[in-house]
N, CA, C and O atoms as a DFTB+ gen file, in Angstrom:
424 C
 N C O
     1  1       0.895      -1.363      -0.024
     2  2       0.020      -0.167       0.038
     3  2       0.763       1.261      -0.019
     4  3       1.613       1.609       0.801
     5  1       0.395       1.905      -0.923
     6  2       1.423       3.332      -0.923
     7  2       0.674       4.470      -0.506
     8  3      -0.368       4.602      -1.149
     9  1       0.858       5.252       0.285
    10  2       0.222       6.547       0.683
    11  2       0.627       7.600       0.237
    12  3       1.779       7.957       0.486
    13  1      -0.487       8.612      -0.784
    14  2       0.199       9.605      -1.134
    15  2      -0.468      10.856      -0.773
    16  3      -1.589      10.953      -0.273
    17  1       0.434      11.917      -1.113
    18  2       0.107      13.493      -1.033
    19  2      -1.141      13.674      -1.598
    20  3      -1.981      14.154      -0.837
    21  1      -1.484      13.426      -2.705
    22  2      -2.741      13.658      -3.609
    23  2      -3.934      12.840      -3.096
    24  3      -3.758      11.792      -2.474
    25  1      -5.234      13.369      -3.386
    26  2      -6.471      12.697      -3.081
    27  2      -7.230      12.150      -4.274
    28  3      -8.333      11.605      -4.260
    29  1      -6.416      12.400      -5.338
    30  2      -7.248      11.582      -6.612
    31  2      -6.753      10.464      -7.009
    32  3      -5.573      10.128      -6.905
    33  1      -7.769       9.748      -7.554
    34  2      -7.506       8.261      -8.308
    35  2      -7.769       8.100      -9.517
    36  3      -8.292       7.109     -10.028
    37  1      -7.294       9.407     -10.207
    38  2      -7.296       9.238     -11.800
    39  2      -6.218       8.580     -12.535
    40  3      -5.042       8.903     -12.370
    41  1      -6.606       7.631     -13.370
    42  2      -5.554       6.936     -14.094
    43  2      -4.653       7.533     -14.904
    44  3      -5.187       8.351     -15.653
    45  1      -3.248       7.405     -15.060
    46  2      -2.240       7.755     -15.458
    47  2      -1.812       9.249     -14.865
    48  3      -0.996       9.973     -15.433
    49  1      -2.413       9.549     -13.780
    50  2      -1.587      10.489     -13.164
    51  2      -0.820      10.175     -11.857
    52  3      -1.349       9.925     -10.774
    53  1       0.723      10.233     -12.162
    54  2       1.485       9.847     -11.000
    55  2       1.061      10.652      -9.641
    56  3       0.774      11.841      -9.500
    57  1       1.112       9.756      -8.843
    58  2       1.029       9.883      -7.506
    59  2       2.175      10.040      -6.620
    60  3       2.959       9.092      -6.647
    61  1       2.488      11.083      -5.780
    62  2       3.795      11.064      -5.171
    63  2       3.461      10.428      -3.775
    64  3       2.401      10.535      -3.159
    65  1       4.689       9.682      -3.375
    66  2       4.478       9.331      -1.759
    67  2       4.711      10.328      -0.737
    68  3       5.214      11.430      -0.955
    69  1       4.322       9.894       0.395
    70  2       4.585      10.884       1.571
    71  2       5.816      10.981       1.606
    72  3       6.520       9.971       1.596
    73  1       6.435      12.478       1.665
    74  2       7.908      12.594       2.153
    75  2       8.213      12.033       3.246
    76  3       7.347      11.980       4.119
    77  1       9.473      11.489       3.478
    78  2       9.695      10.912       4.500
    79  2      11.193      11.647       4.939
    80  3      12.295      11.316       4.500
    81  1      10.955      12.561       5.772
    82  2      12.114      13.533       6.239
    83  2      12.546      13.463       7.718
    84  3      11.662      13.612       8.562
    85  1      13.947      13.230       8.157
    86  2      13.773      13.350       9.372
    87  2      14.371      14.455       9.932
    88  3      15.387      14.828       9.346
    89  1      14.021      15.110      10.934
    90  2      13.987      16.388      11.106
    91  2      14.727      16.346      12.729
    92  3      14.052      15.940      13.675
    93  1      16.109      16.788      12.918
    94  2      16.354      17.081      14.047
    95  2      16.611      18.422      14.716
    96  3      17.330      19.328      14.296
    97  1      15.927      18.385      15.781
    98  2      16.077      19.664      16.345
    99  2      17.243      20.019      17.467
   100  3      18.020      19.151      17.864
   101  1      17.273      21.123      17.844
   102  2      18.559      21.421      18.943
   103  2      18.276      20.519      20.178
   104  3      19.388      20.314      20.666
   105  1      17.504      19.992      20.791
   106  2      17.193      19.197      21.838
   107  2      17.632      17.599      21.554
   108  3      18.222      16.826      22.309
   109  1      17.163      17.399      20.285
   110  2      17.763      15.778      19.713
   111  2      19.315      15.943      19.486
   112  3      20.150      15.104      19.821
   113  1      19.581      17.154      18.864
   114  2      21.057      17.097      18.720
   115  2      21.949      16.888      20.098
   116  3      22.959      16.213      20.291
   117  1      21.241      17.664      20.905
   118  2      22.001      17.648      22.408
   119  2      22.104      16.581      22.833
   120  3      23.110      16.156      23.402
   121  1      20.954      15.889      22.605
   122  2      20.364      14.309      23.310
   123  2      21.633      13.574      22.716
   124  3      22.519      13.329      23.534
   125  1      21.846      13.185      21.383
   126  2      22.586      12.512      20.678
   127  2      24.303      12.694      20.929
   128  3      25.136      11.810      21.127
   129  1      24.485      14.184      20.838
   130  2      25.848      14.585      21.439
   131  2      26.177      13.995      22.669
   132  3      27.308      13.511      22.690
   133  1      25.493      13.890      23.744
   134  2      25.461      13.379      25.017
   135  2      25.760      12.064      25.091
   136  3      26.684      11.620      25.772
   137  1      24.960      11.359      24.367
   138  2      25.116       9.957      24.008
   139  2      26.415       9.504      23.783
   140  3      27.136       8.821      24.511
   141  1      26.674      10.101      22.384
   142  2      28.099       9.941      22.079
   143  2      29.625      10.089      23.324
   144  3      30.547       9.319      23.596
   145  1      29.265      11.383      23.774
   146  2      30.294      11.434      24.605
   147  2      30.251      10.641      25.599
   148  3      31.350      10.333      26.060
   149  1      29.097      10.087      26.218
   150  2      28.859       9.083      27.129
   151  2      29.298       7.493      26.790
   152  3      29.604       6.588      27.566
   153  1      29.199       7.516      25.200
   154  2      29.750       5.817      24.818
   155  2      31.549       6.109      24.995
   156  3      32.381       5.258      25.310
   157  1      31.760       7.322      24.737
   158  2      33.241       7.396      24.577
   159  2      34.041       7.361      25.912
   160  3      35.174       6.961      26.182
   161  1      33.041       7.927      26.655
   162  2      33.782       7.952      28.196
   163  2      33.712       6.653      28.457
   164  3      34.817       6.237      28.804
   165  1      32.866       5.805      28.440
   166  2      32.859       4.680      28.880
   167  2      33.959       3.646      28.191
   168  3      34.392       2.603      28.681
   169  1      34.223       4.135      27.148
   170  2      34.923       3.338      26.240
   171  2      36.440       3.513      26.788
   172  3      37.236       2.592      26.968
   173  1      36.648       4.772      26.996
   174  2      38.211       5.257      27.514
   175  2      38.151       4.655      28.852
   176  3      39.246       4.256      29.247
   177  1      37.007       4.455      29.784
   178  2      37.198       4.206      31.200
   179  2      37.320       2.442      31.136
   180  3      37.798       1.973      32.169
   181  1      37.074       1.758      30.417
   182  2      36.927       0.525      30.443
   183  2      38.585      -0.030      29.711
   184  3      39.212      -1.038      30.038
   185  1      38.937       0.922      28.745
   186  2      40.440       0.727      28.176
   187  2      41.246       0.949      29.217
   188  3      41.886      -0.030      29.600
   189  1      41.406       2.018      29.818
   190  2      41.970       2.447      30.866
   191  2      42.075       1.261      32.404
   192  3      43.043       0.852      33.045
   193  1      41.246       1.128      32.474
   194  2      40.885       0.068      33.602
   195  2      41.820      -1.112      33.157
   196  3      42.850      -1.382      33.776
   197  1      41.446      -1.723      32.167
   198  2      41.999      -2.857      31.499
   199  2      43.518      -2.645      31.283
   200  3      44.186      -3.679      31.255
   201  1      43.972      -1.827      31.175
   202  2      45.542      -1.300      30.744
   203  2      46.082      -1.360      32.725
   204  3      47.159      -1.817      33.108
   205  1      45.254      -0.914      33.425
   206  2      45.920      -0.691      34.565
   207  2      45.829      -2.250      35.511
   208  3      46.666      -2.626      36.331
   209  1      44.868      -2.799      35.204
   210  2      44.732      -4.173      35.470
   211  2      46.188      -5.219      34.941
   212  3      46.946      -5.855      35.672
   213  1      46.205      -5.111      33.610
   214  2      47.554      -5.493      32.866
   215  2      48.673      -5.414      33.437
   216  3      49.477      -6.344      33.491
   217  1      48.873      -4.037      34.034
   218  2      50.378      -3.722      34.624
   219  2      50.309      -4.066      36.125
   220  3      51.280      -4.594      36.666
   221  1      49.233      -3.791      36.782
   222  2      49.506      -4.463      37.790
   223  2      49.468      -6.396      38.066
   224  3      49.705      -6.895      39.167
   225  1      49.173      -7.099      36.992
   226  2      49.203      -8.232      36.855
   227  2      50.882      -8.346      36.630
   228  3      51.523      -8.967      37.478
   229  1      51.593      -7.729      35.457
   230  2      52.711      -7.741      35.048
   231  2      53.555      -7.594      36.396
   232  3      54.504      -8.300      36.738
   233  1      53.064      -6.654      36.998
   234  2      53.961      -6.000      38.215
   235  2      54.010      -7.288      39.216
   236  3      55.032      -7.401      39.893
   237  1      53.140      -8.118      39.339
   238  2      52.954      -9.386      40.526
   239  2      54.068     -10.453      39.921
   240  3      54.847     -11.084      40.636
   241  1      53.997     -10.555      38.282
   242  2      54.790     -11.580      37.802
   243  2      56.139     -11.010      37.907
   244  3      56.879     -11.796      38.499
   245  1      56.621     -10.123      37.612
   246  2      58.031      -9.608      37.925
   247  2      58.248      -9.602      39.448
   248  3      59.461      -9.670      39.646
   249  1      57.616      -9.553      40.516
   250  2      58.081      -9.796      41.793
   251  2      58.333     -11.154      42.067
   252  3      59.239     -11.571      42.789
   253  1      57.278     -12.006      41.308
   254  2      57.530     -13.726      41.637
   255  2      58.694     -13.931      40.848
   256  3      59.506     -14.636      41.447
   257  1      58.992     -13.645      39.956
   258  2      60.162     -13.991      38.988
   259  2      61.476     -13.610      39.735
   260  3      62.482     -14.317      39.677
   261  1      61.389     -12.207      40.586
   262  2      62.730     -12.101      41.194
   263  2      62.642     -12.926      42.418
   264  3      63.719     -13.419      42.752
   265  1      61.687     -13.183      43.125
   266  2      62.182     -13.951      44.216
   267  2      62.388     -15.335      43.792
   268  3      62.881     -16.072      44.646
   269  1      62.091     -15.885      42.555
   270  2      62.217     -17.411      42.233
   271  2      64.154     -17.284      41.819
   272  3      65.106     -18.058      41.920
   273  1      63.977     -15.960      41.372
   274  2      65.625     -15.813      41.205
   275  2      66.525     -16.105      42.216
   276  3      67.503     -16.853      42.209
   277  1      65.893     -15.168      43.389
   278  2      66.558     -15.312      44.601
   279  2      66.732     -16.580      45.066
   280  3      67.819     -16.991      45.471
   281  1      65.778     -17.199      45.038
   282  2      65.597     -18.702      45.650
   283  2      66.752     -19.708      44.694
   284  3      67.518     -20.562      45.140
   285  1      66.621     -19.396      43.662
   286  2      67.375     -20.424      42.506
   287  2      69.175     -19.855      43.190
   288  3      70.009     -20.602      43.702
   289  1      69.257     -18.901      43.040
   290  2      70.943     -18.525      43.492
   291  2      71.028     -19.014      44.840
   292  3      72.061     -19.635      45.089
   293  1      70.123     -18.875      45.852
   294  2      70.273     -19.333      47.393
   295  2      70.506     -20.864      46.967
   296  3      71.673     -21.256      46.997
   297  1      69.748     -21.547      46.668
   298  2      69.861     -22.911      46.465
   299  2      71.295     -23.612      45.622
   300  3      71.825     -24.706      45.817
   301  1      71.621     -22.649      44.750
   302  2      73.036     -23.018      43.801
   303  2      74.257     -22.925      44.715
   304  3      75.130     -23.787      44.816
   305  1      74.198     -21.729      45.383
   306  2      75.197     -21.678      46.669
   307  2      75.074     -22.636      47.787
   308  3      76.015     -23.253      48.286
   309  1      74.016     -22.697      48.085
   310  2      73.849     -24.322      49.259
   311  2      74.395     -25.630      48.673
   312  3      74.905     -26.516      49.359
   313  1      74.245     -25.672      47.380
   314  2      74.471     -27.057      46.658
   315  2      75.920     -27.065      46.480
   316  3      76.493     -28.153      46.417
   317  1      76.702     -25.766      46.373
   318  2      78.245     -25.699      46.157
   319  2      78.754     -25.907      47.325
   320  3      79.818     -26.510      47.463
   321  1      78.014     -25.406      48.378
   322  2      78.584     -25.418      49.842
   323  2      78.702     -26.832      50.146
   324  3      79.816     -27.339      50.277
   325  1      77.427     -27.636      50.291
   326  2      77.660     -29.154      50.368
   327  2      78.672     -29.879      49.785
   328  3      79.344     -30.754      50.331
   329  1      78.788     -29.312      48.176
   330  2      79.420     -30.212      47.605
   331  2      80.947     -30.232      47.942
   332  3      81.724     -31.181      47.837
   333  1      81.213     -28.844      48.409
   334  2      82.889     -28.573      48.483
   335  2      83.156     -29.562      50.111
   336  3      84.188     -30.118      50.487
   337  1      82.005     -29.494      50.696
   338  2      82.316     -30.250      52.150
   339  2      82.375     -31.462      51.987
   340  3      83.009     -32.027      52.879
   341  1      81.790     -32.406      50.851
   342  2      81.700     -33.819      50.421
   343  2      83.400     -33.894      50.261
   344  3      84.211     -34.597      50.864
   345  1      83.607     -32.794      49.110
   346  2      84.887     -32.895      48.719
   347  2      86.186     -32.935      49.700
   348  3      87.216     -33.604      49.624
   349  1      85.864     -32.216      50.406
   350  2      86.803     -32.135      51.514
   351  2      87.111     -33.235      52.256
   352  3      88.285     -33.570      52.413
   353  1      85.844     -34.073      52.918
   354  2      85.873     -34.941      53.555
   355  2      86.415     -36.180      52.837
   356  3      87.103     -36.995      53.452
   357  1      86.104     -36.336      51.505
   358  2      86.790     -37.235      50.682
   359  2      88.581     -37.100      50.467
   360  3      89.227     -38.146      50.406
   361  1      89.153     -36.014      50.384
   362  2      90.350     -35.588      50.446
   363  2      90.788     -36.022      51.689
   364  3      91.779     -36.750      51.746
   365  1      90.110     -35.633      52.845
   366  2      90.687     -36.007      54.210
   367  2      91.199     -37.593      54.306
   368  3      92.330     -37.958      54.625
   369  1      90.036     -38.461      53.934
   370  2      89.820     -39.920      54.014
   371  2      91.108     -40.365      52.898
   372  3      91.760     -41.338      53.275
   373  1      91.449     -39.861      51.821
   374  2      92.386     -40.405      50.953
   375  2      93.918     -40.006      51.561
   376  3      94.898     -40.666      51.215
   377  1      94.022     -38.984      52.401
   378  2      95.509     -38.427      52.726
   379  2      95.865     -39.537      53.993
   380  3      97.049     -39.585      54.326
   381  1      94.933     -40.394      54.685
   382  2      95.208     -41.346      55.570
   383  2      95.843     -40.550      56.771
   384  3      96.720     -41.219      57.319
   385  1      95.654     -39.348      57.318
   386  2      96.060     -38.807      58.374
   387  2      95.721     -39.580      59.920
   388  3      94.846     -40.416      60.143
   389  1      96.445     -39.157      60.614
   390  2      96.087     -39.651      61.772
   391  2      95.664     -38.740      62.946
   392  3      96.449     -37.803      63.088
   393  1      94.827     -38.752      63.665
   394  2      94.624     -37.937      64.705
   395  2      95.746     -37.355      65.499
   396  3      96.743     -38.047      65.704
   397  1      95.649     -35.918      66.045
   398  2      96.732     -35.290      66.543
   399  2      97.236     -35.876      67.948
   400  3      98.332     -35.664      68.467
   401  1      96.204     -36.648      68.439
   402  2      96.816     -37.104      70.007
   403  2      97.750     -38.181      69.698
   404  3      98.648     -38.348      70.524
   405  1      97.725     -38.873      68.775
   406  2      98.348     -40.101      68.541
   407  2      99.829     -39.809      68.006
   408  3     100.699     -40.680      68.025
   409  1     100.043     -38.516      67.527
   410  2     101.659     -38.188      67.053
   411  2     102.082     -37.450      68.224
   412  3     103.291     -37.606      68.395
   413  1     101.548     -36.708      69.092
   414  2     101.878     -36.167      70.287
   415  2     102.673     -37.138      71.131
   416  3     103.871     -36.968      71.360
   417  1     101.903     -38.258      71.628
   418  2     102.323     -39.413      72.321
   419  2     103.611     -40.155      71.963
   420  3     104.338     -40.676      72.810
   421  1     103.853     -40.165      70.579
   422  2     104.695     -40.899      70.098
   423  2     106.372     -40.171      70.001
   424  3     107.303     -40.825      69.532
């Protein structure tokens, strides 16, 4: 069904449809501008919050990494200390040394 501007039903006369135009007044323009501004603000806040969260997680991971590196270095130092003590004990056994009391008495 086509709605027309003219009230005639004569055959052969071209009838025009009702004009469909959108008119935006100053109040509508303010409302649309406010909506766009609010959407952009929400987008900015979401992005900055996400960025801050990622930075916080990254900082936590860096702290964990530094603690693990310190633990590894401590463990390596302890392993070297224990290894050197065992080497000293095996070298002493290989020298067949006598206790000091026995040498003084003789």
